[in-house]
N, C-alpha and C positions, 0 to 999 in steps of 0.2 A: 808937659806932654811927653817929652823925651824921657823924663824920669819915670813916668808911669809905665811906659813901654818897657823899660829896663826891668822894672820890678816884675812885670808880668813874665817876661822872658826868663828871669831868674827862677821864678816859681816853676815854670814849665821845665826848665833845665834840671832843677832839683828833683822834680818828679821823675824825669827821665832817668837821672842817675839812680834814684831810689828803686826803680823797676828792675835794675840789674842786680840788686842785692837780694840775698836769701833771708827772709824773716820767718823765724820759727813760729808756728801757730799751735795752739792747744787743741784744735779740732783736726781729725783726719781729713785728707783730701777726698771729696766725694765727686763721683761722675754721675751724670744724668742717666736713668735707666732707659733701656731700649723699649720701644712701644710694643705692647702685647697685642697680637692680632686677634680680632673678633671673628668667630665662625660665622659664616653666612650661607645662604641657600640650604638652611636646615629643612630636611624633608623626612616624612614619616611614612613607612610602608606597614600596613596593618597585616598582622598574622593572626593565627588562632590563639587568642588570649595573650598575645605579646605584640610588640611593635619594634620594627627595625628603623633606627635613626641613621641618617647620613648627612654630611655637611661638607663645606669647602672652607679653605683657609688660604690667605694670601701667600704666606711663607711658612710652610709646614716644618722647615728645617729648624726653626727656632723654638718649636713647641715640644715640650717633654711629654705631656699628656693632656687629655681633655676631661673635664668634669661634666657629668650629665645631671641636670637638676629637674625635679618633677614636682608638680603641684596638681592636686585633684580638685582645685577650686579656681575661680576667676579672681580671687583676692590677691593672688601673687605670692602666697606663702610657699616659696620653693625650698626643697630640701635636696641634698645631694643623694642621688639614687645609685650612681655607679660612676666608674671612670674607665678610660681606655686610652691606649696609645695609638689606636687606629682612628680613621675618620668615619667609622661606622660601628654600631653596637646594637644588639638586640636586647630589649628590656622585657623580661617575662614576669610571671607572677602577678599579673594585673587582673583586676576584677571586671567581669563582664558587665556590660551596660553602664559603664562609668567613663566620664570624659576626663582626660588627663592633659595637662600642659607640660611641654618639655622645652628646656633651654640648654645650650651647651656653651661652656666657657673654656678658653685655652689657659694652660698653666706652663710657665717657663721652668727651666732647670732650677732657677733660684727659688721656685715656689711662688713666684708672683703670678697672680691670676688676673686675667683681663676681663673686660666687660662681656657679659653673656650675650648670646645671639638673640635674635627675635624669637618669640615663642611659637611653637607649632602645637596645634590642638588635635587630639585623637580621641575618638570614642571607641572603646574596646568592645568587640562583639565576638560571638562564636562563629567561626568559619569552618566549613567542611565541604567535602566533595564525596558523595556516596553513590556507588554504582549498584544498580539493581536492588535497591533497598537493603544493601549490606549483605546480600547472598554471597557465598563463597564461590558458587558455580553458576554459569549461565549456559544455555544451549543454543543461543542465537547471537549473531554478531550485533544485532540491533538492540541496544540497551537504553535504559532511561537513567539519567544522572540527576541527582538532587544536589542543588547548590544552596548551601546555607550561608546567608550573608545579611548584613544590616541594611536598613533603609538608606537610600542614597547610593546604592550600588547601581551602576549604569551599564557596564559591559562585562563580558566574560570571554575567556579563550580556553579551549580544550585541545589536548593532543596527547598521543602516546610518546611524543618527542618532548623531552623536558626543555628544549630550546624553542619549541613552537615554530619550527621552520616551515611546517606545512599547514599552519592554522591561521585563522583571522579572527579579529575581535567581532563579537556579536552582541546585540542588545540583551541585557540581562533578563533572565527568567529563572524561577526557582527550579523548574523541571525542564530538562532539555534532552533531546535525543542525540545519541552518539553511535557511530558504527565502529566496532572494534576491527582491528586488522585481521587478515585471514590467518588460517592455521590454528588448531587447538593449542592451548597452553595458557600460561599465566600472562595476563595483560595488566599494564599499569597506565592509568590515565592521569595526566597532570593538568592543573588548571590555575588560572590567575583571574583576579577580579580588578575592575577599575571603578573608581568612585567619582562622584559629581565634581569634586575639586581637582580631578585629574590624577590623583594619586592611585597607586596600585598596591596590591598585596605584596608583602615581602617574600616570605617563604612560599614555595609552591604548594598548592593544595594537591592531594593525590589520593587515590584509592586503587586497590588491586582486586581482580576477579579472574577466575580461571574459565576460559572459554572451552566448553566441552560440547561438541555438536554430535557426537556419536558414541555408542557403547558397543563393545565387541566381546565375544567369548572365543577364546583360542581353542580350548579343549575341555572335555569333561571326562573324568576317570573315577573308578572306584576299585577298592580291593576288599576282600579277595575276589578273584575272578576264576571262572572255570570250575566252580564247585557249587554243590547244592547246599544252601544254608538251612539251619534248623533254629528252633526257638533258643534265644539267648545269645546267638552269634551276633557279632558286630560287623557292620559294613561301614567302611570309611570312604567318604566322597571328597572329590577335589574338583574345583572349577577354576581354570586359569583365565582371568579377564585382562583387559588392557589397562586397568587402572584400579586404584584403591578407593576407599570411601564409598563403595556402592553396596547394594543389597543383592545377595546371590542365594539361589535355591536350586535344589534338584528335586524332581518329582518323578514318581513312577506309580503304577496302578496300586492304589491303596494307601499312599502316604506322600507327604512332602517334607523335605528336610532343609532347614535353614543352614546356610554356610556362613563362616566368619573369617575375617582377615584381621583379627586383633590379638593374635597369640593366645586365644582361648579355644575351647571346644575342639581340641586336637590340632588347631592351627599353630604352626611352628614359628612363623615370622610375621610380625605385625606390618601391615601396609605394604606387602610385597606383591599385591594384586593376585595372590593365590588364595582362594577362599576354601575353607575346609569345614567338614562336619561329619557326624556319624549317626548311625541308625542301629538300634538294638532290636533284633527280630523278636516280636512279641508272640505269644501263643496264638494259635488259630489264624496264622497269616501264611497264605500260599500265593506264590507268584511263579509262573512258568515263562521263561524267556522274556522277562519284563524289560521294557525300554526305559533307560534312565536318561532324562532330559534336563538340561540346565537352563536356568533363566537368570538374567542379570539386568539390573537397573542401576545406572551410575548416579553419582551425586547431583548431576545436573538433570536428572529425571529422564535421561535417554534410555530406551529399552533396546537391548541387543537382540538380534535374531537368535532363536533357540538353537542350541547345539546338543546332540545326543552322544552318549558314550558309545564306543565301538563294540563293547562287550554287552551281554545281556545278563540280567539279574534273575536268578532262580532260587526260590525259597519254598521249601516244603516243611511245614510244621504241623504236628498233630493238633487236632482241636483240643480245647481246654476241657478237662474232665469236670463232671458235675458231681454234686453230693447227692447220694441216694438215701432215701428214708423208707423203711418198711414198717407197716403197722398192721397187726391182725384185725380183721374186720368181723369175721365170723368163724364158724367151725370149718369152713371150706374156702374162705376168702382172705387175701392179704392185699392191702392197699400200698402201692408204691408211688412216690412223688420225688421230684427233683426240679431245680431251676432250669429255665430254658437255656439252651446252648447259645453262646455268642459267636460261634464259628461263622466266618464269612463264607465258608464253603460247605455248610452243613448238608448232610445227605440223609442220615437216619439215626434214630435211637434203636439199639438192640438190647433186649433184656434177657439175661441168662439166669437159670435157676439150678440149684443143686442141693443135696442133703448135707453138704459139708462146706466149710468156709473156703475151700479151694476152688470155688466157682470161677469159671473162665469161659472164654468164647471158643475154646477148642474142644473141650470134652463135656461141658455142661449143656443142659437142655435150653434151647432157644424158645422162649415162651411168647415173645412179641417183637415185631418190627414196626416202628412208628416213623413215618416219613414227614410228619408235620412238626416243624421246629417248635411251634407254640404249644403243642401238647406236652404237658409236664406231669402227667399222672397215668397210672394204669392199675386196674384191679385184676389180680390173678384169682380165678374162680374154680380151678380144677384140683383142689387140694384135699388132703385127708385131715381129719380133726386131730387135735393134740399133737401136731407134728411141727418141728422147726424146719423152716425153709430159708436158704441163703440165696441172695440175689446180687447181681452186679450188672450195671448198665454201661454200655459202650456208646460213645458218640463217634459216628463215622462221618468223614467228609467225602467230597466227590473225587478226591484223589486216592481214596482207599486208606488214608491214614485214620487212626482211631485213638481214643483215649478212654481208659476204663475208670469207672467211678470206684468209690470205696465199696467194700462188701458189707451189706447190712442183712439182718435176719429178723424174722418174726415167727411166733408159734401160734398156730391156729387154736381156736378155743376148743375145750373138751366138749364132745358131743353128748347130748342126753336125748332120751326118747321123746318124740313129740307128745304134747298134751293131747288127750283124747277129745273128740268132739261128740256132740249129741246127735243122734240119728233117729229119724222118724219117717213114717209114710204119710204122704199128704193126699194122694189120690190112688184109686184102684178100679180096674175093670176086670172083666173075665180073663183078659190076656195081658194086661199091662199093670204096672205099679210105678208110681212116681215117689221118689225119695228126696228128702232134704236133710241138711245137717248144718251145724254151726261152723262158721269160718275158722280155719286154723290160723293162729298167729305166729307160726314158726318162721324164724329167719331163714332157715335152710330147708324150707318146704320144697318137696319134689313132686308129690302127686296125691290125689285122693284115689283109693282103689276099693271097689265094692266087690265083696265076696258072697257067694251063696253056699250054704251048707245044709245038712240034713237035721242038725240039732242046734240048739240055742247057742252053743259055744262055737261060733264060727271062727275059723282061723285062716291064716294066709295060705294054708295048704289046701283049703277048699277051692272051689272053682271061682275064678275071677270073672265078673260079668260087666264091670265098668272101670274105666281109667280116665281120670280128669286131671290135667296138669295145670289148670288155671286156678290159682289159690283163691280167687274171688268167686269162683263158681260154687254154688251151694245146692244144686238140684240135678237129679238124674232120673230119666224114665227108662224102666226096664220092660222089654216085651218078651212074652213066653208063648211057646206053642205047646198045646196039650194041657193036660191037667196035672196038678201036683201041689204039694204044700212044702214051702222052703223057709229057711231063716236067712236074712240078709244083714250084712254088717259092713260099715265103711271103716277103712284104715287110712291113717295119715302116714305117708312115707316122707322121710327127709332125704337129702342128697347123699347121705352115707348109707342108705338102704335100711336104716332103722325105722321101724313102724310101730304105731300104737293104734289098737282098735277102738272103735267108739264105745261109749259106756254101756250101750245096749244093742241088742239085735232086734230086728223087726220080722214078724211072722207074716207070710203072704201065701194065700191059696189061690190057685188059678183053676178055672172050671172048663176051659176050652183048650 
């Protein structure tokens, strides 16, 4: 028994002595690794086509970085999507209407990676906040906001304060009403959404709109002033408004001019709220002490009160000349024609005639004054045959201004003696005789004249007993007092005084 105890004690002693000795080993000394903390409280905030992940870690001082794993299926096939040294990261480039699973693992300085966190599931959706249908301007503080969010959205919050200090969460709806803050200017509305699982959007949703509740015109000007303008002159207009991006016009009797604020159409500086334009005076445009008035509608469709320039616009332009055409119609007639005047202040056409091309309204003969604008022709009928006549037509307006046409001429036809007619007696009594004759076909017919002579060769030097000026009349009754025998003959006269006697004479004897 004693012997056995001794042996045991010796072994223990030997072991004790052996522990104090250094025994070289072929393997290096290894220490146990520190435990790698696992991220917890992994949360996801949904953004517009991205997601913001955040998590906690027990001892962040030991962690070099975090790896973010992503899977787009429930099979758990995770791949490294990104890494960060922070405890938050936003993952973008994600597909809409796709569900993703995320996990996060810690990595030490040694490269050792710990166990991943529990997975968080996110379905990516399009998120947006749109004010007034996307308009750039609104003219009322009360606007409608469209919230674009996936199913499962339960609440929303809106404010012009990005910290939402003055806002409360409300039950989600796609379209909500919102009142913008007072005073015109750029307004920015922020929003956040909350989902059925209690999570919220990460990035703030936002949209901007300019509140514009009124439009104003500060002044309207034009140059030159204090002068009477004529055709071809240019008038430059300027309207100073309170804002850019609007529509501006000036108007005056007879025309409206659009103005621009885009560095074109004589505008010098783009978007400086000064609108400019010009007007080239056309022909036949007259305006006396015309009032130039500006109108302005801003981008929010507010209409400013009209403002007029302090100066008056005066324009006197002669009417536009017309083209005159002269054509000979007969031995004593020339036809004149022209297009109707377009003058807004038309007063009259005045036609002048001369025997030379220097026809004018000062020394030439005035042959006609026509006050009907639509009358566009005239026949001059007091002319000699075989003669060239020169004409010029002036258009006068009611201010006394005039415009002369071109000079045109025509030569009347050469006159020939009228053709003779047949002449005969149809009835006779003791003191009367009725004559008839064939109708003359002369264009320049003037009259039938019946002469009485003592012999068969009656001429116009004999006594005239009948004068008929109607070309269609073919009968005449002659009455005689006393007895006697006479020869009668009818002559055709034209407008030039040329005559031709009938082919025969008629003998008549009176018995009372």
